[in-house]
N, C-alpha and C positions, 0 to 999 in steps of 0.2 A: 513695230518700227524696225528699221534695219539700217545698218551702217557698214561701209566697206573701207578698209584701210590696210596698208602694209608698209613694212620698213625696208623692203627690198626694191631694187630698181625695176624688177620685172612686174608685169601687169598682174594685179591681184584685186580681189573684192572682199570687203568685210561688210556684213549686215549686222545691225543692232536693232532689237525690238525693245521699245521703251514701254514698260509694263508696271503694274502694281503687284504682280504675282510672284516675283523672285528674280534673282540674278543668276546667270549661268553663262558658261563659255562653250561655244559650239560653232557649227556651220552658220547658224543664226544665233548671235549672242543676245542675251537679254539683260536689261538693267532695270532693277526695281526703283520705283520713284523715291524711296526713302534710303537708298543705298549711297553712301558717300565714300566708300572704300575705293582703292585703285583696282580696276578690274581689267585683266588681260583679255585681249580680243583674238579670236581665231578668224582665219579667212574662210571663204565659202567652201573650201575643201576640208575644213576642220583642222587646218594646220596652224600652229601658233604664228602670229604675225609679228610679234615683238612690239606691238602697239598696245597701249592701255588707255582707258577712259576713266575719268573721275568726275563726279558731280561737284561743282564748286558752289553753286547757289541752288538749293533744292526747289523743286516745283511745289505748287500748292498740294498736288496729290497725283494719283493715277486713277485711270478708269478703263472700262471695257465696252464702250458704246460708240466706237468709231465708225469706220466705213460700213454703210448699211447693206451693201450688196456685193456682187462679184467685182473683183478689181478688173479695171479695163484701161484702155488708152495708154497714156504715157506712164502711168503707175505700173501697169502690167509689164510694159516693155522694160521698166527699170528693175523688175524682179520683185516688186512688192507683192506680198501674198495675203490672202484673205484673213488668215488667223492672226498674224502679228498686226495687220492693218486695223483690227478692231480695238487694240489696246493702245494706251497713250499716257504720257505725262502731260499735265496741264497746269497753267498758271492762271490765277484769278486776279482781277481788278489791278492790272498793271504790274503784277509780279514778273520779274525777269529771272528766268532759269538759265543756268550756264554749266558748261562741261569743258574739261581740259583733255586734250589728246596728247599723249607723250609717246616717245619712242619712235617718232617719225624720222625720215631721212632728209636732212637739210640739203639745199642747193641742187641736187640732182634728180629729185622726184617732185612732180606735181600731184596734188591731191584734189580729186573732184567729188564734191559732196552732192548727193541727190536726196532730197528731203520730202517725206510724206506726212501730211497732217490731216486729220479728219475727226469730225464729231457729228453723230447722227442727230441733228437739230435743224429746225426749219428756219431759224433766223441767220443772218450773215455774220459770221465770225472769222476774222482774217488775222493770221499770225505773221509776224515779221521775224525772220531768221537772220542772224548775223554770224559771219565766219571771219576770223581775223588772225593774222600772225603778228599783230602789234604795229604793222606798218600800213597794210592795205586791207582795211575792213570792207566787207561787202554785205549788203542787206538785201534779201529777197522776200517778197510777200507771197502768201498762199491762202486762198479762201478755203477754210476747213468745212463750212456748212452754209446752207441757205440758198437764196435765189441765184440762178445762173448755172448751178451744177447739181440741181436736184435738192435733196435733203442734206445728205452728208457727202463729202468728197470721196469718190472712189476711182478717180482717173487722173487727177492733176498732181504734178510734183513740182517742187522748186529746185532748180539746178544752179549751182554756183560755178563761177569761172574757175579754171585750175588755179591752185594756190600752192606756194611753197611754204614750208614750216619755218619757224624761227631757227636761228643758229643752234639753239638748244634742242631742236626737234619737237616743238610743241605747236599746237593750234588751239584756239578757243572758240567754242560754238555756243550761241545763246539764242533764246526766243522769248518773245513778249507779244501781247496783242497790240493791234495798231491804234487803239484808242478811239476808233470811230463807231464801234458797235455798241448797242444798248446793253448786251451781255458781254462784259469785258473778260473774255477767256481766250487763252492761247493753247495750241496743241502741238505736240511732237509724238508721232506714232512710230515712224521708222526713218532711219538714215542708211543710205548706201554710200560707201566711199570707194572710189576706184583710184588706182595709181597709174601714173603715166611718166615714164622716164623723160627727162628733159634732154633732147638730142644734142649730142656733141657735134662739132663741125663735121659736115659730111665729107665723105671721101672725095666727092667731086670738088668741094671747096679746097681740100688739101692738095688735090692734083693741080687745081688752078694756081695755088700759091707756089707749087713747085715749078710750074711752067713760067710764072713771072720771075721766079729766082733765076731760072736758066736763061731767060731772055736778058735779064739784067747782067748776068755773067758774060754773055756773049758780046754785049755792048761795050764791055770794058776794054 
C-alpha cells in the first residue's frame, strides 16, 4: 500500500505500504499491521515530510495475497506498484480499522488521498474508506475482489476529494467492509497522498481591486 503526504505548501507525495512484514521509513513507507506506535513518513524523494501516522484501531491482521497480476489502469497511473500491492491490512466481520495522520498544515494545504485495496479472491468483497477532519467526512467504496474486475483488483483506486486538516493539523482515515458480501472482509493495500496548496487571491483579482479603488477615488 502507499500513502503520500507533506507538511509544506509545495507539491509532494508520500506512499505507505500496509503490510504484515514490518514498519520502515523511506521513499515508500511501510506500516506493520500490529504497529501502534507513531511512525514518521518520508516523501517519495526519501525526504522527511514532517507528517506521521499512527494506528488508532488495529486491523484484524495483515496478509500478502493481494493484487494477482501486473498493476494497470488507474492504479498504475497513481504509482501503485506490484510488490506493495500484494500486501495489505484487513478487517474481518465488520471490524473498523483507523489511522491518525498528524503534522499536517492547516488552512493553506489540501490533501488528496488515493487508496488501493485488493484481495486475490473470486467472490465480491467491497471496502468502504472514510477520511475526515471532524467536519466534512467522505466515504468512498472500492471492490477489492470478485466479479467485474477479474479475481483480485489490480487496476482500480478510490480517490477522495481534496481535504484540509483540522486546526491542529490532523486527519483520520478508516476502513470497513460494506456489509453486503458473504465473506465480510475489508482491505487496505496502499495509500498515496498528494498535497496541493490552496491558492491565495490571484494577482489579477488584486489588480482588479486596485482598479476599483482608483475609480472610487476619482469619483470623490
